[in-house]
C-alpha positions in Angstrom: -38.7 -67.2 23.1 -38.2 -66.0 19.3 -40.8 -67.9 17.4 -39.3 -66.7 14.0 -36.2 -69.2 14.9 -38.5 -72.3 15.0 -39.2 -74.8 12.0 -42.2 -76.6 14.0 -44.7 -75.6 16.3 -43.9 -77.2 19.7 -46.0 -74.9 21.9 -49.1 -72.9 21.4 -49.5 -69.3 21.8 -52.4 -67.2 22.1 -51.8 -65.6 18.6 -49.1 -65.4 15.9 -48.6 -63.1 13.1 -48.3 -64.1 9.6 -44.7 -63.5 9.6 -44.3 -66.1 12.7 -46.2 -68.6 10.7 -44.0 -67.9 7.4 -40.8 -68.4 9.2 -41.8 -71.8 10.5 -40.9 -72.8 7.0 -43.4 -75.8 6.9 -43.6 -77.0 3.3 -45.1 -80.2 4.0 -47.5 -81.2 6.8 -46.0 -83.4 9.2 -47.8 -87.0 9.2 -47.8 -89.9 11.6 -49.1 -92.1 8.7 -48.3 -90.7 5.4 -50.5 -89.6 3.4 -53.5 -90.9 5.5 -53.2 -89.3 9.1 -51.5 -85.9 10.4 -49.2 -86.0 13.5 -51.4 -83.6 15.5 -55.1 -82.9 15.8 -58.3 -84.9 15.4 -58.9 -88.0 12.9 -61.5 -90.6 12.7 -61.7 -94.2 11.3 -65.4 -95.0 10.4 -67.2 -98.0 9.2 -69.9 -100.6 10.0 -69.5 -102.9 13.1 -67.9 -105.7 11.3 -65.5 -103.9 9.2 -62.6 -104.7 11.2 -61.8 -101.3 12.5 -60.3 -102.1 16.1 -58.1 -104.6 14.6 -56.7 -102.2 12.1 -55.9 -99.9 14.8 -54.6 -102.1 17.2 -52.3 -103.3 14.3 -51.2 -99.7 13.9 -50.6 -99.4 17.6 -48.3 -102.5 17.5 -46.4 -100.8 14.6 -45.7 -97.8 16.5 -44.7 -99.3 19.6 -42.2 -101.6 17.9 -41.1 -98.3 16.0 -41.5 -99.9 12.4 -40.7 -97.5 9.5 -43.8 -98.4 7.8 -47.3 -99.6 8.3 -49.1 -101.0 5.0 -46.1 -100.1 3.2 -47.0 -96.4 4.1 -44.5 -94.1 6.0 -44.6 -93.9 9.8 -43.0 -91.0 11.5 -42.8 -91.9 15.1 -41.6 -89.7 18.1 -42.3 -91.5 21.3 -43.2 -94.8 20.0 -46.2 -94.3 22.7 -49.8 -95.2 22.1 -52.8 -94.8 24.4 -55.7 -97.0 23.7 -59.4 -96.6 25.0 -61.5 -99.3 24.5 -65.2 -99.2 25.3 -66.3 -102.3 23.4 -63.6 -105.1 24.4 -62.4 -106.3 27.5 -59.0 -106.9 28.4 -59.4 -110.8 28.0 -60.4 -110.4 24.3 -57.8 -107.7 23.7 -55.2 -110.3 25.2 -56.4 -112.6 22.5 -56.4 -110.5 19.8 -52.9 -109.1 20.5 -51.1 -112.5 20.9 -52.6 -113.5 17.5 -51.5 -110.4 15.9 -48.1 -110.8 17.2 -47.8 -114.2 15.9 -48.7 -113.2 12.4 -46.4 -110.1 12.5 -43.5 -112.1 13.6 -43.4 -113.9 10.4 -42.5 -110.7 8.7 -40.4 -109.3 11.7 -38.4 -112.3 13.2 -36.8 -110.3 16.0 -39.5 -108.5 17.9 -38.7 -106.9 21.2 -41.9 -108.0 23.1 -40.8 -105.6 25.9 -41.8 -102.7 23.7 -45.4 -103.7 24.1 -45.4 -101.7 27.3 -45.5 -98.6 25.1 -49.2 -99.2 24.2 -51.5 -98.4 27.4 -55.1 -99.6 27.5 -58.0 -97.7 29.4 -61.2 -99.7 29.6 -63.1 -97.4 31.8 -64.1 -94.2 29.8 -65.7 -92.2 32.9 -64.3 -88.6 33.0 -62.0 -89.4 29.9 -60.7 -86.2 29.2 -59.7 -85.4 32.6 -57.9 -88.9 32.7 -56.0 -87.9 29.5 -55.2 -84.8 30.7 -53.5 -86.1 33.8 -51.7 -89.0 31.6 -50.3 -86.5 29.2 -49.1 -84.0 31.9 -45.9 -86.4 32.1 -45.9 -88.5 28.9 -46.0 -88.0 25.1 -48.1 -90.0 22.9 -47.8 -90.5 19.3 -51.5 -91.6 19.1 -54.6 -91.7 21.2 -57.2 -94.2 19.9 -60.7 -93.7 21.3 -62.6 -96.9 20.5 -65.6 -95.8 20.2 -66.9 -92.3 20.2 -70.6 -93.2 20.9 -69.5 -94.7 24.2 -67.5 -91.7 25.3 -70.0 -88.8 24.2 -73.1 -89.2 26.3 -75.2 -86.4 25.0 -77.3 -86.0 21.7 -75.2 -87.4 19.1 -77.1 -85.4 16.6 -76.7 -81.9 18.2 -74.0 -79.9 16.5 -73.2 -77.7 19.3 -72.9 -80.7 21.8 -70.6 -82.6 19.7 -68.6 -79.6 18.8 -68.1 -78.6 22.1 -67.2 -82.0 23.4 -64.6 -82.3 20.7 -63.3 -78.9 21.2 -61.5 -80.3 24.7 -59.7 -83.2 22.8 -58.7 -81.3 19.8 -57.2 -78.6 22.3 -55.3 -81.4 24.4 -54.0 -82.9 21.2 -52.7 -79.7 19.9 -51.0 -78.7 23.5 -49.3 -82.5 23.4 -48.4 -82.8 19.8 -50.4 -86.2 19.5 -53.0 -87.3 17.2 -56.5 -88.3 18.8 -58.0 -90.8 16.6 -61.8 -91.6 17.2 -63.4 -95.1 16.0 -66.8 -94.2 14.8 -69.7 -95.9 12.8 -71.7 -95.3 9.7 -75.3 -96.8 9.1 -75.7 -100.4 7.9 -77.8 -99.2 5.2 -75.2 -96.7 3.5 -73.0 -99.8 2.5 -75.3 -99.7 -0.6 -73.9 -96.2 -1.7 -70.3 -94.9 -2.4 -68.4 -94.1 0.7 -69.4 -90.6 1.9 -69.0 -88.3 4.8 -72.5 -88.2 5.1 -72.7 -91.8 6.0 -71.2 -91.1 9.4 -74.0 -91.6 12.2 -74.7 -88.4 14.1 -74.0 -84.8 13.9 -72.0 -83.3 10.8 -70.3 -81.5 13.7 -68.1 -84.6 14.4 -66.8 -84.9 10.6 -66.2 -81.2 10.7 -64.0 -81.3 13.5 -62.0 -83.8 12.1 -58.8 -83.1 10.0 -58.9 -86.4 8.4 -61.7 -89.0 8.1 -61.1 -92.7 6.7 -63.4 -95.3 6.2 -63.0 -99.1 6.1 -65.5 -101.3 4.3 -65.8 -104.9 3.2 -64.7 -105.4 -0.5 -67.5 -106.8 -2.8 -65.3 -108.7 -4.7 -63.7 -111.1 -1.7 -64.4 -111.7 1.9 -60.7 -111.7 2.6 -60.3 -108.1 1.0 -61.1 -104.6 2.5 -61.3 -101.1 1.0 -59.6 -98.1 2.9 -61.0 -94.9 1.7 -59.9 -91.5 2.4 -63.4 -89.7 2.9 -62.0 -86.4 4.3 -58.6 -84.8 4.5 -57.9 -81.2 4.6 -54.2 -81.8 3.4 -54.5 -84.3 0.6 -55.0 -84.0 -3.3 -58.1 -85.4 -4.9 -56.2 -88.3 -6.2 -56.1 -89.9 -2.8 -59.6 -89.8 -2.3 -61.0 -91.1 -5.7 -60.1 -94.7 -5.4 -59.9 -97.0 -2.4 -56.6 -98.6 -1.1 -57.4 -102.4 -1.0 -56.2 -104.5 2.0 -55.9 -108.1 2.4 -57.2 -109.3 5.7 -55.8 -112.6 7.0 -55.1 -114.0 10.5 -56.2 -110.7 12.0 -53.5 -108.8 9.9 -53.8 -106.2 7.1 -51.7 -105.8 4.2 -51.7 -103.6 1.5 -52.2 -105.4 -1.8 -50.7 -102.5 -3.8 -54.1 -102.2 -5.9 -56.7 -99.3 -5.9 -60.5 -99.8 -5.7 -63.3 -97.8 -7.5 -66.8 -96.7 -6.3 -70.0 -98.5 -7.1 -70.9 -95.2 -9.3 -67.9 -95.7 -11.3 -68.9 -99.4 -12.1 -72.3 -98.5 -12.9 -70.7 -96.9 -16.1 -68.3 -99.8 -16.9 -69.3 -101.3 -20.3 -68.1 -104.9 -19.2 -70.0 -104.7 -15.9 -73.1 -103.5 -17.5 -73.1 -106.3 -20.1 -72.7 -109.0 -17.4 -75.2 -107.5 -15.3 -77.9 -107.7 -18.1 -76.9 -111.1 -19.2 -77.9 -112.3 -15.7 -80.9 -110.1 -15.6 -82.4 -111.8 -18.8 -81.9 -115.0 -16.9 -84.5 -113.9 -14.7 -82.2 -113.5 -11.7 -83.1 -111.2 -8.9 -80.7 -108.3 -7.8 -79.5 -110.2 -4.8 -79.1 -113.1 -6.9 -77.0 -111.2 -9.3 -74.9 -109.6 -6.9 -74.3 -113.2 -5.3 -73.1 -114.5 -8.7 -71.2 -111.7 -9.1 -69.4 -111.8 -5.8 -65.8 -112.7 -5.7 -65.5 -111.8 -9.3 -63.7 -108.9 -11.3 -67.5 -107.7 -12.0 -68.6 -107.6 -8.2 -71.2 -104.9 -7.6 -73.9 -104.4 -5.0 -77.6 -104.6 -5.4 -78.1 -100.9 -5.4 -75.8 -100.4 -8.3 -77.2 -103.5 -10.2 -80.8 -101.9 -9.7 -79.4 -98.7 -11.1 -77.8 -100.5 -14.2 -81.0 -102.4 -15.2 -83.2 -99.5 -15.0 -81.1 -97.1 -17.1 -80.4 -99.9 -19.7 -83.9 -100.8 -20.2 
């Protein structure tokens, strides 16, 4: 086969020369969800346990199965329309309930959903010998997306050991590339890190986990409203910095996420905002604690966390 005549990589050779790669004429990296997720390789969605990560990924799975053109107003590039979801934290009954509620909400926007397409989402609840199971399944079926929810439940070795984590992920990375699929791991960050700006360093366990991912997204509660979430791009090997400096603010209602069209900012940026500084200092003069100030400001345009409030007061005195 003459590789120089190809425009996409649909097989993996042992080696390529630079001319082979140049002749592929790939000017833009193919994305499953543009701009966040590439079509092939490994990715991750991280966050605290109550951030809504699984709900967001089930909604993405539904969008792929129904072959929608967009998700959260961002372009979807779907090939097979099939998703394989490995769930270790939920049981069939709870997922059945959640999916029914999500379908009811989605139906308000898409009036004629072909429910038969739900068969394109497969669930696995037993992660034992997972790589072997995936290898067998992918021999005869192509999946746009494979979700592993959650990483800590399928990785049974030392989570802080770089070599062990990398060796484990290598097998999944190879499988994803062999079958032109995206394998996305749901993973957690430490609770205490919520006081700080979103960062790759907040991910629990070895740095090798983040290093092996092509893209890492974080979902976290928005300080200004309980109904809002912030979607951050923590890492992306293929995106400009403008996608990473501000969050994408999502509304969350009836188990469905929608993009508000607004971008958020970090705690560090708020610390230097004169309007927020003035508001914090006004409340501080009333002898309110950091926690009370944060509570007062929650749900307003001045919303800010306790750690950031402390930094403002200490630097202003």
